[in-house]
C-alpha positions in Angstrom: 201.6 -162.0 50.9 198.7 -162.1 53.0 198.1 -158.8 55.2 198.9 -160.4 58.3 199.2 -157.2 61.0 201.6 -157.7 63.3 202.3 -155.5 66.5 205.4 -156.0 68.2 206.7 -154.0 71.4 204.9 -150.9 71.1 205.6 -148.8 74.1 205.3 -145.2 74.4 205.2 -142.2 77.2 204.8 -144.9 80.3 203.2 -147.6 78.7 203.7 -151.4 76.9 205.5 -152.8 75.4 202.2 -153.8 73.3 202.3 -156.9 71.0 199.5 -158.6 68.8 198.9 -160.1 65.4 196.0 -159.8 63.3 195.0 -162.2 60.4 193.9 -161.0 57.3 190.0 -160.2 58.0 190.0 -160.3 61.4 188.3 -158.1 64.1 189.7 -157.7 67.7 188.2 -155.9 70.3 190.4 -153.5 73.1 188.5 -152.6 76.1 190.1 -151.1 79.1 189.8 -148.3 81.7 189.4 -144.8 81.0 193.0 -143.0 80.7 194.7 -146.4 80.6 196.1 -145.6 76.8 193.7 -147.4 74.6 193.6 -144.2 72.1 197.6 -143.5 72.4 197.8 -146.9 71.7 195.9 -146.6 67.9 198.2 -143.4 67.7 201.2 -145.1 68.1 199.7 -148.0 65.7 198.8 -145.0 63.2 202.7 -143.8 63.6 201.2 -140.4 64.8 202.4 -140.7 68.2 206.3 -141.0 69.0 206.7 -144.5 70.0 209.3 -147.6 70.1 209.0 -151.2 68.9 207.3 -151.7 65.4 204.2 -152.5 63.0 204.1 -154.5 60.2 201.9 -155.2 57.5 202.2 -158.4 55.5 205.9 -158.3 56.6 206.5 -154.6 55.7 207.6 -152.8 58.6 205.9 -149.2 58.7 209.3 -147.3 58.0 209.7 -149.0 54.8 206.0 -146.5 54.1 205.9 -142.6 53.6 204.1 -141.3 56.6 200.9 -140.9 54.2 200.9 -144.2 52.7 201.3 -145.8 56.1 198.1 -143.8 57.2 196.4 -145.0 54.2 196.6 -148.1 54.6 196.6 -148.2 58.6 193.6 -145.9 59.1 192.4 -144.8 62.6 188.6 -143.2 62.8 189.4 -141.2 65.9 186.5 -140.9 69.0 186.4 -137.1 67.9 186.7 -136.3 64.3 188.8 -133.4 63.1 187.5 -131.5 59.5 189.5 -128.7 57.7 186.8 -127.0 55.4 184.0 -125.8 56.1 181.8 -128.0 53.9 181.2 -131.8 53.9 182.1 -132.1 50.3 185.6 -131.2 50.2 186.5 -133.8 52.7 185.7 -136.5 50.0 187.0 -137.5 46.7 183.9 -137.9 45.3 185.0 -137.7 41.2 187.9 -140.0 41.7 187.1 -142.2 44.3 184.7 -145.1 44.6 181.6 -143.4 44.0 179.6 -146.9 44.1 180.9 -147.6 47.6 180.4 -144.1 49.0 176.9 -144.0 48.0 176.0 -147.0 49.5 178.0 -146.2 52.6 176.3 -142.5 52.8 172.9 -144.2 52.5 173.4 -147.1 55.0 174.4 -144.5 57.2 171.3 -142.4 56.9 172.0 -139.7 54.8 171.3 -138.6 51.5 173.9 -137.2 48.7 173.0 -133.6 49.3 175.1 -134.0 52.6 178.0 -133.3 50.8 176.5 -129.5 50.6 176.2 -129.5 54.4 178.7 -127.1 56.8 180.3 -128.8 59.2 179.3 -126.7 61.7 175.8 -128.2 61.3 176.8 -131.7 62.1 175.8 -133.3 65.3 178.6 -135.2 66.9 176.7 -138.5 65.7 176.7 -137.3 62.4 180.2 -136.5 62.1 181.2 -139.9 63.4 179.1 -141.5 61.0 180.6 -139.3 58.0 184.3 -139.7 59.4 183.5 -143.9 59.3 182.3 -142.9 55.6 185.9 -140.8 54.9 188.1 -143.7 56.0 186.5 -146.5 54.6 186.2 -145.4 51.1 190.2 -144.9 51.0 189.8 -148.8 51.4 192.4 -149.3 54.3 193.9 -152.6 54.6 194.3 -152.0 58.8 191.2 -150.0 60.4 191.8 -148.7 64.0 188.5 -147.8 65.8 188.3 -145.7 68.1 184.7 -145.8 69.9 183.5 -145.3 66.4 179.9 -145.5 67.6 179.9 -143.6 71.1 177.9 -140.7 69.4 175.0 -143.2 67.8 171.9 -144.8 68.9 171.5 -148.3 69.0 169.9 -149.0 65.6 172.8 -146.7 63.8 175.4 -148.6 65.9 174.1 -151.9 64.6 174.9 -150.4 61.1 178.6 -149.7 61.9 179.2 -152.9 63.4 177.5 -154.8 60.0 179.5 -152.3 57.8 182.6 -152.9 59.6 182.2 -156.8 59.6 181.1 -157.0 56.0 184.5 -155.6 54.8 186.8 -157.7 57.2 184.4 -160.8 56.3 185.2 -159.8 52.5 188.7 -159.5 53.6 189.1 -156.2 52.7 190.9 -155.0 55.9 191.4 -156.1 59.8 190.2 -154.2 62.3 191.7 -153.3 66.1 188.6 -152.1 67.5 188.2 -150.0 71.1 185.4 -149.7 73.0 184.1 -149.8 76.4 180.7 -151.9 75.7 181.6 -155.4 76.5 178.3 -156.3 74.5 179.5 -154.7 71.3 183.0 -156.3 71.3 181.5 -159.9 71.7 179.5 -159.1 68.6 182.2 -157.9 66.5 185.4 -159.2 67.7 187.1 -162.6 67.3 189.6 -162.1 70.1 189.3 -159.2 72.7 192.1 -157.9 74.9 191.9 -155.7 78.1 194.5 -152.8 77.8 196.8 -152.3 80.7 199.6 -150.0 81.5 202.3 -152.4 81.0 200.6 -155.0 78.3 197.5 -156.5 76.9 195.9 -159.5 78.6 193.6 -161.7 76.2 190.1 -162.1 77.5 187.6 -164.9 77.1 184.8 -164.3 74.5 181.9 -164.3 76.7 183.0 -160.9 78.9 
């Protein structure tokens, strides 16, 4: 079955319900006022925030997956990434994973392979954002949930991130929900854009 991703009546706290369907390889943008619940919506979709409603991947509901397998298939890259080891390397599968993809992403995002020896404490906000994206992409998620993934990057590196994500979508490797405060960015990356409001999503014209 094609990896259509369905968000059906997701509601949490005082927010919702939200419904949306992504076709395979599609990137949709989400924009909205600060504090309206964009990040919480992604967390609910990733099943790390208590919510009502359901999400289905290729027709299979979230409850049919183990929590770990769902969060691998429907992977979120938060605005502020989490790191639990002192060095970069242990956060990556540099042996059993797709090392060709890993090296390609590391290089394109401005690092050398010695980045795996770096201490987490030395990383800037932008470096953490880029490495967090790599850490997620190498697991080859079927749906990618991006929460302001370029907020700490300069324009040149933000463009690199946009190109990488769109390449993966165009190749049918994943679909994407992209939260951004930048309408111009969403006009570049998304085929559809929605404004997140307290009680639903409002589709926006492409020329926002």
